[in-house]
N, C-alpha and C positions, 0 to 999 in steps of 0.2 A: 239387387235382385231380392224378391220376397218369395217366401214359400207360403203359400195360402192353402192350408189344410181344411178341407170341408168335411165334416163328421156325418155319419151315417152307417146303416147296416146294409150289406149287399143282398141282392136277391129281390125278386119280384114281390114277394110277401111283405116286404118292408117298405116297398118303393115310396108309397104315399103316407107313411107314417109321420107322426110329429116329430120323431127322432130323426127323421131322415130330411129336415129341412135344409140341413147343411149341403147334402149331396144336391138338393134343388137349387141351391145358390151356385154350386160349382158348376153345375150344368149352363145356368144362365150366364156365368161369368165367361165360359168358354165360347158361348155363342157371340159374345161382345168382343172376343179377341180377334183381330183380322188374321187370316191366313195361318191359324194355328192348327197344328197336327192333330188327328183323332187321338182319343185316349189310348195310352199304351200301358201294358201291364209291367210293373216294377214296383220295387219297395213294398211287397205285399199290399199293393194297391193298384191304382190306375193313375196316370199323370199325364200331362201336357205341359207345354211351355210355350209362351209368346210374350207380346207386349200388351199392357193393359193401361189404357188411357183415361184420365180423368176428365171432368166437365170443362176444365181449363186448358185441355189440350196437352199437358204434360203426360208422360207415360214411363213405365218402368218395366223392366224385364220380370215376368212372374211365372213361378212353376205352380200349376194347380195340381193338387193331389187329393184323391178320394181313397182312404184306407179301406181294404177289403177284409180286414182282419176281424170284423165285427167291432162294435163299438168299445166293448171293454179293453181291447188290445190295440186301440188306435196309436197308442204311443210308440209302438213297434215300428210301424209304417212311417211315422213322422220322423222318429229318429234316424232311421235308414236313409230317407231323402234329404234331410239336413246334412248329413255325413258325406253323401254323394255329391251334392252340389258345394261342399264346404262353406256352408253357411251356419252362422251363430243363431241362438236362439232369438236374438233381437230382430232377426229377419223373417220370424215365424208369425203368421196370422192364422189363428184358428176360428173357423165359422161354425156355430153349433147353436142347437136349441136351448132355451133358458126357461126352466120352471118358475124361477123369481121375477120374471117379467110378465106382464100381461100380454095377451096375444096381440101381435101387430107391432109391438114396441122393438125398436132396434137400437142397441147401445155399442159403443167402442170402449173397451177399458184395457188396461196393461196390468198384469199380475193378478194376484189374488188366489183364493182357494178353489177347490173344485165345486163347491156347493152342491155336492151330491150328483154331479154329472160324471159318468164313469169314463166317458171318452177323455175328458180334461183330467181326471185323476191319472189315467194310463199315461198321459203326455207328461205331466208333472213327474211321475215315477220314473219314466225312461230319461227325461231331460235332467233330472236331480234339482229341478227349479220350476217356479210358477211364473218366472219373468218373460212371459210372451204376450203378445197382443191377442185380443179375442174381439170377434165380432158376435154379440149375443143377440139371438133371435127369440122374442118372447112367445111362449106358448102357453103360459098361464099354468096353474095348478088345478088338479081335479077337484070337483066338489063331492065326489063319491068314488070308491074304488081305489085300487092301488096306483102308486105312481108307474110302476112298471107297465101295467096293463094300459094306463093313459098315454104314455109316450110312444108305446107300439101299437096305438090306434091310430086310425086316420083322422084327419081334421074334420071338424063338424061342417055340414053343409053350407051354413053361413060363413064360416071361416075360409072355406075353400073359395068362395067368390072373391074374398079379399086378398087370398094369399099371394096371387101375382104381383100385387102391389107392395105387399111386404118384402117378398123376394127381391124386387127392384130397389128397394130401401137398402137391403143388405149388400147387394150388388154396388150400389152408391157408395156405401161406407167402405167396402174393400177398394174401389177405385180412388176414393178420396185418400186413404192411407198410401197407396201406391204413389199417387201423383203429389200429394200435399204433405205428407208425413202425419205422424200419430196426433199431435197436438191440434192441427188445423182439422183433422178428421173428427176428433172428438167435440171440437167447437162447432162443428157443421152439423154433425148427427145428432149428439146427446140431448141437445135442448129440446128436441121435438117431443111433444107429449101426446100420447093417444094414438089411435089409428084414424084413417080418414073417415072411416063410418062412424066412429064416435064423435069426431069433430062435427060431422054434419048433424047427427043427432042433437049435440050440445047446442049448435047454432039454431036449429029449429026449435029448441026448447027455450032458448034465450029470446 
């Protein structure tokens, strides 16, 4: 069984923010899980449980969690869920936005620091370890203004067109982790470079 923690901030004011792309992936994952119950309140968040299948037909039991603590306290919700389901941190997959990746990039990694992400920092603090799997969704860095205002702003109009494809790639990454394991998922997801739009532009330029 995996605990897939999808990070974001609760409330309609934050719903479409860059910082909430983890929540968007969580909602899409739930749509892809057959006969899954509705979101239920628990663990200072909302969760549901079901089976998640990869493209190879293999599946695994998965708990989806969206912490409702606000980003800075995400670790409290994650720790409660891990304890309830008696799962080790090795069974944790955290889905989150990543400033250090260009928009549209999706990468799978295990361990590492918080890289300035307050949700990841909170989880590391609560678990006492950085050794858990992350699905990182690139949002890029701001060219002006503060990082805080950037992550708490909505995606640009051009990005919103491509966003559904980005979310589907992150969903594919989680499904691959569940069905194939971490190493296979990293080999499948990480070599991809750029976004579909960038690839199309590069092809036209070439």
